[in-house]
Phi, psi and omega in degrees: 000313181295319180303318180294327182288325177296317178296322175293327181293316179299318181293323178297311182298327184289324182276349181234146180296319184204147175221137176289169177291331181285321176296320182290317177307316178299307180298322182267357180054049179225177176276165181289335176292322175292328176297318180295321177297317178298318178300321179292321179294318178298314180304313180296339178267006173096010177275124184281073176273127181245139176254120174278125184272168174099178185297322182264014184285185179168198184247140175210161173269138189272137168075026178068025182302135178228127179277152174261009179273064184240013181287136178279131167286166182294318181294323182288324177298313181294319181294327188298327183286351178256003190295350179275357182235075184301321176300319181293315178302311178302320180295321186276357183075027184247011184296321181297318183288326177292319178304312184295319183291324178290328180294315186293319181296312182295325181290334180277351181288149173287164182305321180293339180257004188299334184270359187300310180303319182290321178295317182293317182296331180282351188244333185228131178207136180258114182253092190288319184291158181296156186295317191258002182247110179296136181286148179247144179245103177299144184298327186278357186303315179296326178292323175292321177298321178297316181295319181293311182300320185267001178061040180258127175295155179229153166261123184228152173246129189233131178273124177277172186294330186281002186092347180282168179241148174230149176254139185221146165260115186246146171255097187290122178264321186192161178239138178235131173259106182238116177053040176083005178244132177272137173234145175249128169264118187213150179270140171222123182060032177091342181254136176291133177225159179252130183233136168288127184291328178291353178260002172284124175279330175200157179217128180226127182293143174251162182295156175077184180230149177263156183271111184289138174293110181293347180265354181286128182241109183303308182301316184293319178300312183294317181299318180289316176299323178287323176292324182293318180295320182294320182286331190287332179276353179271081190257354178241167175228152174227137177260126185224154175246123190243142171285174175301321176297317181295323175298320180293327191271342185309317188289339179272336184268327187243182175302125188301309182299319181295315181301313185293322180295317179293325176293324177298327180268353183293162178245135182252133181273182182287349178258013177083008181265138181248125176264128184226160175249111192252117172295134184226160178290320181195167180291327176295316180291323177299321181299313179290328180285313189287332177297330175295338183277350177056224181284001174277002183221128177244121179275126184257340180185162358297160185302320186290329178286325184287321177298319179295319176299316180301314176301321179296321179292323180298312180298318179289321174299325176291324182291323183257013180296000000 
């Protein structure tokens, strides 16, 4: 543990001209007294660490010293590709590996490129969770992440929607973070399936490793499955007449793909209004979605939805009379 910390200290000093004891203590998550002892140990080992005294002082490497201990381990290299999703790394227990990988990459850069990681971090950031939905971290997520990285099968108990539990032996292929919710893509009985991670009651790793299908592509699978799921829940239709403003706003109020397809097939009259048949999840969902369009949308059918919209319009007219 201490050896790894000493290497991290050297890499930190190699990427910065100078660091105070407080800065090193914060980055290494130790006390300043431990930093002083580690610096002494490095000096005794022949690493030219120099201490500048005074209020503006700190520690630095003498004479442009550069270590060659910059080789990435496999776990660090894999975690580095996820370094744009810090919360996801932390939830999966990979934050330390990613941090070590970033330090090694930074230490290997030439001096004129030394500020590149900081520069990029200030300009690009991937925020995977939904804006209005706080992300949740299921307890079994680190165990599943470890199984995914190691191609380890797991024995799992999974809670179904009806409240019952089933036991499954799974081959975890990948994890997906969608709008703050974690999903596991795993093979069960040979077929890839999607499981919500927060519905796992327990996960236990099994001995051995499974043989991963080299042709399986997680992003392509997820895109196809998500599109299929979105289509499957659109079981009702609503006929609506839209103004030009309503047509522009429809794709933001309803399912985007369904709205764009409906608009392509719609018919526009001489007054610039477009009549479309819109697939919707249910009439209740359609009511809340179309109500957001206000007077830019007139529901023509089904009759029960039109009547509900009319009653809402009457109540709103009363409030603003």
